[in-house]
N, C-alpha and C positions, 0 to 999 in steps of 0.2 A: 558575207559569208568568205572564208579563206580558200581558194579552189587548187586542191591537192592532185588532181585527178590528172595524169600525164597527157591524157586524150585531148585536153583543152587546147596545149597547144598546136595541135595540127589544124583545128578551128581557127585558131589566131593567125596562122598562115593564109588563111583561105578569106576569111569575111565575106565584104558584100560580093566578092568575086562569086560567090555561088549562087545569086539570084542574077547578077548583071550579065557574068559571061558563061554560067553553068548551063546545061542542057534543060531545056523546058519541062521535060518526062520527069527530071526528076524533083518536080514541084508539083503539088498540087493543081489539076485542072479547076475550071470555074463550076464546073458540076460537081467536083470533088469538095470544092471550097464550102459549097452550099450544105453538102452532106454534113459537113462539121459542125455546123452552125445551126441545121435546122431546128425549129421550135423554140429558139432562145429568145425571150423578148427584152426590148432595149432596158438597159439599167442592169442586165443580169450580171454578176461578176465571173469572169471566165479568164483562166490562166492558160497562156500557150506556152508549151515547154519546146524551146528551139527558136532562137531569133532568126535561123535561117529560112523560116515558114515567114517570111515578110508579105507574101500575099494575102495569108490567113489572117494575119493581125491587122493589115490594111481595112479588110471587109469585116471584121469583127468592129473595127472602131467606126467604120462608115454606118454598120448596123445598130449603132448606140450602145454598145456593150461596154462593159467597164472592165477593161484588159489590162491585164499584167503579163508580161513575157518575161520567161526565166531562161537563162543559158549558162553554161561554165566556162564559156569565151569571152573574154574581155573586150577583143576585136569585134567577135560577132555582135555583142549587145551595142558598142559604140558607132558601128557601122549600121546598124538598125534605128538608132537614136537620129544619126545623121540623114537617113534618107526618109523617114515619117515626121511629122511634127512633133515637136519635143511635149506638147502637154496632151498629146492624142492616147497615152498608155503610160503604164507604169514598167518599170524594168528593174529586173533583180538580176545580180549574177550569184546563180545558184547551179550547184551539182546535183541532178535530179537523182543520182544513183547515192546521196548522201542522205542520213536522216534528217526528218523535219522536225525542229524543235518542237516541244509542246505548244508554247505559245503562237506557233505560227500556223497550226492544223486547222482544219476544216473553215477556212477561208473562201472558196469558190463553190459555186454551183455546178461548174463543169471544168473538167480538165482537159486539154487538147494538144495531140501530138501527132505529126505526120512523119511515118516511116522512122522515128527514134529508136525504135526497139531495135532495128536492123543494125544500129552501130553497137550495140552491147551482145556480150556475151550472156548466156543464160543467166548466170548468178546476177550480173548487172541489170538483166532485164526485171529479175524478181526484186531486186532493190527498188528500181526505177517505179515500178508499178505499185511499191509500198508506200514509198512517197509520194507519187501521184493520189494513192487513196488518202493519205493523211491531209492533204492538201484539199481534200474534197469533202462538203459538208456531207452529215448521212442524208442518204435519199438524193444526192446529186449524182452527176456520172463523171467516167472516164471515158475519153474518146479518143482511141487510138488506132491509126493504120500500119499495118504490117506487109511489107512485101515477102510473101511465101516462096520457101525454095531457093535456089541458087540466083544469083545475078549472072549475065552473060560474060563476065570478066571473070567471074568466080571458075566458071566452067573453063573459060581459056587458060587460067592459072592452074586448075586441077590437071587439065590435059597436059600442060607443059610439064608440071611435078613430076607426072607420072613418067613421061618420056625422057625427062633427065634423070628419073630416080631418086628423086629429091622430095617426094609429096608429103611424106612423114615429117620434114623438117618444118612445115609451115602449115599442115592440115591435119585436123584431128578428125576422121571421117566419123568416130563414134558420137561426138557431140557435134559435129557439122561445124566446125570453129577452125576459121582463118585466120593466121597470125601474118598481117602484112608485114611488121617488122621484120619477120625473118626469112621472107618470100625471096630476096635478093634479086637475081637478075631474072627469075621467074615471073616478079611482080614486071619489071621493067619491059620484058618482051610480051606480056599478055595485057598491058596496060591499055585502056580503050580511050578515046578522046572524052572529055565533059564539056561540051560546048566548045569555048574558045579559052578556056581556062590553060594558062603555059603551061606547058609538058613538065618543066621542070616543078611547078609549084604541084601540080596532081600528083607528080611521083612523090614528093615530101609529105603532101596530104595523107595519102594512102599508108605511109610509111609511117606517119606519126598516128593514125588510127589505130594501129596495134591490133588486139584480138576483138574477132566480131563472130557471133556466131549466126547460123542462118535457120530458119522456122518454119515448121508447119502450123496447122490451125491448132491442134492440141498441143503444141509445144507453148503458144501464147496463152490460151486457157489454163493450162497448169500453173504458168508461172504465175498468173494472177491469184490462183486459188493458194498457191503458195506464200505470196505476198502477205495473205490475210492472217497467216496462221499465228502472227504474233498480234494480232488486234483486230480492228474493223476490217471488215472483209470486202473483196470485190465479186460480184455477182454479175454473171453474163446474161446480158439483157436482149443484146441482138447481134450479129452478123452479116455484114452485106458487100458484097463485090464493090470494089471502086470501077467505076464506068470506063474511065480513062487510063488507068495504070495497070498492064497485065498483071495478073498473078496477085495481085494487092487487095488487101481486104480490111475495110474498117471494122473495127471490134467496140462496142459501147458496153461498158461496165457499169452497174448499180453500186454505189457507195453503201454498205449496209453496215 
């Protein structure tokens, strides 16, 4: 797949630093990893969307699942391949916000992603959920976690934007969407450490991420429903809080 999504360049800057130097709270805990994989027998075909979720990939492989990892960043894919055994899992360079070709649909029993929706605008989230549904066999599940509401750094940026009277330059209050690429000095002043990732790299990573929306529970459910308007549906099966990630919820959708 040829990647045209400009956000991929931001993750090419980061690569393995996300799991080697980033803060542990940005990654799922042992209990949360277990929630993702609960009930899946060895041999089940599973897709993990997001090469940054290295610990989930490692555990899924250890449990005998047939794992395919998908990511739109060439560096994230390369660094994950270097970090885990070559033959442990399949790897695809794929933009999950792009349409899935017909011949590649319904390959997996379960499609997993951790806080990936938080990297998208509302429109991108709908397209991503559409693609996840298309990758999932009818009767299978899409399991995704989402951080609800604002991040602490979002609040710092909003407060700083108000103070400087420039909030409207980078924040759409109606859609709760932040444009990191337009935040300028506000982003620099509000930037919080992310483990030991160098400041310069962290700043470039945020700017490259561009537009990201923030979500309530109803927003995620609505995006899943709208994703099914053009074909197979996603039906909400259950919602459960993640035990170690504040304001983070795990959603399970059944592919219908």
